[in-house]
N, C-alpha and C positions, 0 to 999 in steps of 0.2 A: 592459561593454565595448561600444564602438560597432560595430554590425554594418551591413554593406551586403548587400542581397539581390539576387541575379541573377535576372532575369525574362526568360523566353523569349517573344518576340512572334511569333505565327504568323498568316499571312494570305497572300492573293494579293498580288502586288507592284505591278505597274504601275498598277492601278486604285486602289490604296490608299496611294500614296506620301504624300499629304498627311495622311491619317488616321494613318499610322504615325509621321509626324513629330510629330504632336500627342501620341501615346502615349509616344514616346521622351522628349519634353520633360518630360512629367508624371513619368516615372520618374526622370529626372535630378534634378528638383526634390525628389524624395523620397529622394535619395541612393541610388537603386537602380542596378543595372548592367543595361542592356538588351542582349539578344542575340536574333538572328534572321536573316532572309533576307539582310540586307546582308552577312553573312559568307560566304554561299554563293550567288552569283548563278546558278549552273547546277545542274541537278538530274540526278544520275545515281547509280549504286550507291555510288561512293566518297563522294560528297557526302552521301548518306543515312546512311552510317556516321558521318560527321562530325557531322551534325545530331543523331543519337541521342546521341552523346557529349556534345554541348553541352547537350541537354535533361537528361541525367543530372546534369550539374554545376549546373543551375539550381535555384533554390529554389521558384520559382512559374512557372506557364505561363498565358499568355493568348492567345486567338485572336480575330481580328477577321473577321467574316463580312459581306460586302456582296452584290454581284450576280454575282460570278464564282466558279465552282467551283475553277478553277485547273488547272494542268498536272497530268497524271495519269501514274502509273507503269505498269509492264507489266501489272499486274492491274486497271487501270482506275480505281484509287482515287487521288484527288488527293494531292499531297504535304502540303497543308494538313491534310487529314483524317488522313493517315498520322501526321503530327506530333501531332495531337490525341489520336488513339487510343493512340499510344505513351506520351504523357505520362500519360494515365489509367491505362494498364497499369502504369506505374512508380509509381503512387500520388502523383504530383505534385499539389499543390493547383492547381486549374484554374478559370479564369473566362472566360466568353465575352462578346463584345460584338457583338451582331447588329443589322444595319441594319433599321430599322422598316419601310421601304417599298422593297424592292429593285426593284419595278416602276417606281418613279419615277426610277431612275438612268439616265444616258445609255446609249444602245445600246452604245457602245464599252466600257462598264463592266458589261455584262450578258452572260449566256450566250446564245449565238445558236442553239443547237440544243435540241430538246425533251429529248434525253437529258441534256444538260448541266444544264438547268433542273431536271429530276427529281432528279439527283444532288445539286444544290445544296439543293433543298428537303429532301431526306432528311438532309443534313448539318446543316442548320439545326435540324431536329428533334432530331438527336443532341446538338447543343450545348445545346439548351434543357433537356435532362434533368439538367443540372448548373447550378451558379450562373452566371447570365448577366444582362446588362443590354442595353437597346436604345438605339440612337443614330440620329440622322438626319444631322447635319452633323459634319465633322471637328472643328470647334471644341468640340462637345459632349463629345468623347471625353476631353479632358484632365482635366476635373473628375471625370468618371465613373470614369476609371481611378484617380485619386488616392483617391477615397472608397472604392472597391471594394477596392483593394489594402491600404489601411490596415486595413479590416475583416478581410480575409483573413489578414493577418499576425497580428492579434489572435486569431483563431479557429484558425489553423493555424500556430503558430510554427515557423520553419524554422531550419536550421543557420546560414546566412548566411556572410559573408566578413568577415575583419578584417585590418587591416594587420599585416604580419609583425613589425614592431617592437613591437606591442602584445601579442604572444604571450609566454607565460612561457618562460624559458630551459629548456634541456633538463634541467638539474639540478632545477629546480623541478617540471617535468613528471614526472620520475622519482619525486620525493618525493611528489607528489600520488598517483601510482599505488601507491606503497607504502602510503600512508595509506588509500587505498580498499581495498586488499587486507586491511589490518589491520581495517578496519571490517567487512568481510565475515566475517573470522575471528571477531570479537567477536560479530557477529550469530548466527553458527553456534553459538558457545559459549553464548550466551544462550538460544537455542532448545533446546539440549541440557539446559541447567540446569533446564528445566521438567519433565523426565521422568527425569533421571539424578541419582543421589546425587553430592554434591561429592567431588572426589578426596581420598583420605586417610581416608575414613570406613569403609573396609572392615573395619578391626580394632576398631571401636567397637561396644559393646553396643547392639543395636537389634532391631527387628522382634519376633520371638517369644521373644527372650531375656527372662529375668525379673529383676526387681529387688525387694528387700525394702523396703517403704515403711513407716516408723514412723507410728503413729497413736495417738490417745487418744479416749475417748468416755465421757461421764458418763451414768450411768443413774439413774432415779428411779422411785418407785412411784406417788406421788400428784400432786405438783406438779412442773412441768417444770424449774424452777430450784432444786429442793430435791434436791441430789445425795446419793445414798446410797452410790454406789460409782463408781470410775473404772477403766475397763479400758484397758490399753495393750498394744501388741504390734506385730507386723510383718505386713503384708499383701504377699503375692507377686503382683505385677502384671507383665504383659509391657509392653514399650514400645508395642506396637500397641494394647493395651487402653487405655493412658493417652492415646495420641494420638487414638484413636477418640473418647474422651470430651471432650477439650479442643479439638480442632481446629476444629469448627464455630463456636465462639465467636470464633475469630480470622479468620474469613472477611473481616470488616471489621477489627476489632481488639477486644482484651479486656484487662482489667486483671489484675494479679496475683491479686487476691481472687476474681475470676470464674473464673480458671483453677484456682486452688486449690480452690474450691468444687466444680468439676466433677470434679477428681481425688478429692476426699473422697467424693463420691457413688459413684465407682467402688469405693473402699475399703469403703464401707458395704454396697454391693450384694454384695460378696464375703464380708465378715466378719460382718455382723449375724446371718445364719442360724447361723453357727458359734458366735458368742458366746451366742446364746439357749440353747444346749445346756448352758451352764455352770450349775452348781447355784445359784450366787449370783445368777444373772440371772433366776431363775424369777419370773414376774409383773412383771418390770421393763420400763420403757420407756426408749428410747435418745434422748439428745440428739444434736445434730449431731456427726459425726465430725470430728476435727481432725488435720491432717497435721503431721508433724514438720517444722519450718522448714528444718532442714539438708537433709533428704531432698528437700523441695520445691525448694530452690535447686539441688540436684544434678540433678533432673529437667529444670529449665529449661536449665541449662548443657548437658546432654546433647543436648536437642533443638536447641539453637543449634548445637552442634558437628556434628550430623547434617544441618544445613542446612535444617531444617524450619520454623523460626520466627525472627523477628528483632524487635528493638524497633521500634515504630511511630515514624515521624518527623513525624507531623502536628503542626502548631502548635496550642497550647492556651493557656488562661488561665494566668497566672503563679501563680494560686491553686491550680491543679490539680497536686498533687504525685504523683499516681498514675503507675505505670509501665504502659505499654500495649504489647501484643504483637500481631503480625500474622503471617500465614503467608507464607513465601517461595513463589515459583512451584513449586518442587519440593515444598514442603509441601502446596500445593493438590493436586498430582498424587497424593501419597501418601494424603491424606485422601479423595480421590475413589475410589481403589482400595479403601480400607478400608470406606467407608460406602455406596458405590453399590450399589443392590439388583440382584442378579443374577436372571435368569429361573430358575425352578425346574428347567427341563430343560436349562440351559446345560452343566452338568457331564456329563450323559448324551450330549449332542450332541458335546462335545469328545472 
């Protein structure tokens, strides 16, 4: 949308009419809206209120300083300096244009008293603390203002003004506000999903609830692939035990076979010591444990239903037929709670 920026021009008046004209022309050529002393020829309390209101409405502020300090208010501060300090206080992007050699200006355009010259010098120093340019002739100001303002707009984008007929209609504005509100709601929901279980999972088996997982394992005495017996059974594992084992594999992503292997290791850890006590297992060695396929599929479905893992959507070669899994944000949160190492004295302090 095409914007126009309003720029407040602050300066003494009579001595800088020509310079102000150059600045105003430069602003108009940039499609900016100049505002300044031409609107308020007299300086009093009512005019000062008006000046502040105009500065408030402006996007940028510029001050031109030459050889005059300007008319002062009741506290001895010139209105030009009061305008400058007010713009800075309000956080307006400001730029100053300071005359290079004020001593070379005609006497009628210079301060006549020592006090006035001291205040002018102090004000020049104040303006130089922020972005400023130096000038000598009014003709120099036009190009200096154009270059400086373009740079200021890029580094400090402002609100600006647009034609009323280019603004969206009220109905469109209301719809935009509704959409923004909905986006905020979705952002909140997304943030909560990282630490909270999905709705509707309260009645699902989870956490320290147990499930019987079917397994089989071949045993041998001398050669690994010379099976002498096959043991089958059910291992009782909690959902937390299983997720503890498989979740780190899915920090990036993991295949079905990788997850199944991790779960089989959990079954082996629990069941092998028990199986070794069986008479027929005396002196035997164990091959890899194998999970019942149906139970393995049930485990995957349950963790999906609990919102802990999902299928990975990464693009792969058409030759890759494997199914890949990855953690949800909530799954990452649960994994961290299960696997993060607590300080030994944490329970005591709690």
